[in-house]
N, C-alpha and C positions, 0 to 999 in steps of 0.2 A: 741433331737428328729429330728430336721431338718437334722443334719449330717447323722443320720441313714437312713432317707428317701433318701438322695442324694447318699448314697453308696449302697443301696439295690434296684436292678432292680425289684425283685419280689414284694417288698413293693410298689414301684412306680406303677407297673402294677395292683396290688391289689387295691390301692387307686383309680387309674383311672377307673378300672372296677366298683368299688362301686359307684363312682360319675356318671359314665355312666348309671348304673341301676337307680340311683336316678333321673337323668335327663330324662331318658326314661319314668319313672313312672310319673314324673311331666308333660311331654308332653301328655301322655295318659290321665291323670286326667284332664288336661286342654282342652282336646277334639281335639287336633291338629293331632291325628292319624285317625280322622274321615274324610273320603274322601269328604263328603258334606261340612264340614267346610272349608276344603282347597280349594275346587272349589269355594265356595262362597267368599273366600278371593280373589281369582283370578278375580272374577266378581265384586269385591268391595262392597259386600253385608254384609260380616261378617269379622271383623278385629281382631278376636281372635288370629290368627297366628301372626299378627304384634305385638299385645300387649304382647304376651308371649315371642316372640323373642327379642323385644326391652327391655323387663324387664330382660331377661337373659344377653343381651349385656351390659346394664347399671350395673348390679350386677358384671359381669365379669370385666368390665372396672375399676370400683372402686376397686374391690378386687385385681386385678393385680397391679394397681398403689400403693395401700397400701402395698402390699407385697414388691414391688420394693423399696418404700420409706424406709422400715425398713430393707432392705438388704436381704430379704428372697427370692427374685426372680430377675432375670435379663431378659431384653428384648433382643431378637435376631431376629430383623426384617429381612425378606428375601427381596431381590431386587424385585421391582415391575415395571410394565410398563402399558401403555395404551393397548398395544396389548394383554398382558396376561390377563388383566382385561376383555377385550372384549371377548376373547375366553372362559375364565372361566364363564363369565356371560351368554354367549350363550349356553354353555353346560348345565349349571345349569338351565337356563330358559327353554330350550327345554325339559329336563328331568322332570322338575316341571310341565310344561304345559301338557306334554303327559300323565304322570302317576298321577299327583295330589299330589305328595309327594316331600319334599326336603330330602336331605340325612339323617338328624336327625329324621324326622318324619317317613321316610320309615323304618328305623331300629326299631323304637318304634312300628310302626304298624305291622311289621313282628313278633316282639316279642309278640304282642297282638294276633297273630294268623291270621292276614289278608293275604290270599294267594296272592292277587295281589301285595302286598308289598314284600312278600317273593320272588316270582318268577319274576315279572316285575321289582321290585325295586332293590333288592339286586343283583340278577343276572344281571340286566341292569347296575348297578354301576360297577360290576366286569368286564363286557364286555366293558363298556366305559373306565374304567381305563386301560384295556389291549390295546384298540385301541389308547388311548392317548399316552401310553408308546411307542407303535409301531410308531406312527406318530411324536413323540416328536422331533427327530432330524430335520425333515423337518420344523415343526412348529417353532422351536427355531430359525432357520435360516431366516424364512420368515416373521413371524408376532409377535411371543412372546416377542421379545426384542424391538419392535418399541415403541418409546415414553417413554423410561426408566426414572423412577424417583428415582432409587437407593434404598438404604436400609433405607431411612429416614422415621421417623414417622410423623404424621400430626403436632404435636407440634414443631418438628424440622424444618419442611418445613415452618411453619408460624412464627417460632422463638418466641414462647410464652411458658409459663409454662403449662405443661400438665393438671394441675388442672383447668386452665382457660378453656381449651377445654372441659374437662369433665363437668364443670359447665354449659357451653353453651349447650352442648348436652343434659345434664339432663333437663335443662329448656325447650328446644325445645321438647324433648320427653314427658315430663310431660304436656306441653301445648297441644301436639297432643293427649295424652290420655284424657285430659279434653274435647277437641273438639269432639273426637270420642264418648265419653259418652253422651255429650249434643246432638249430632246428632243421638243418638240411635244406633250407630254402635259398 
């Protein structure tokens, strides 16, 4: 089965499409396609978005490393840098702050029929991607490669087993969830 998936681009796209629809459905059911919930997240009044995204991150982190452990997946980290992280964070933050959606929630909201997400979000992402592509050569020379930390993963940088990192992150996130619930957030 795994070999069939690896050799069939159509099957890979189909699986990705189905997972994307499932993830979008989960985002919509979780309420994070609702502008008010997202704005209240930005105002630190409602942590639904953080809870859903951290839950997805933890699930993905464990899943990827289990697949990797059993030889069903490989990691191919891309080189990173402080400069590229700052530029990416700035672009993400400005878009999130202006529109009230992140890339995942804007697609789910557009699929849900929200016109602000469709026109402001999806068209904004396409325009932003086009501008970034046009400016990329200049950005690459000036800021994107500043403070390069290479292709290493966090466990490789810290020289520890990835499961130790996962355990620490799991404990921290679960502690945050407990604290948020006790605080009524």
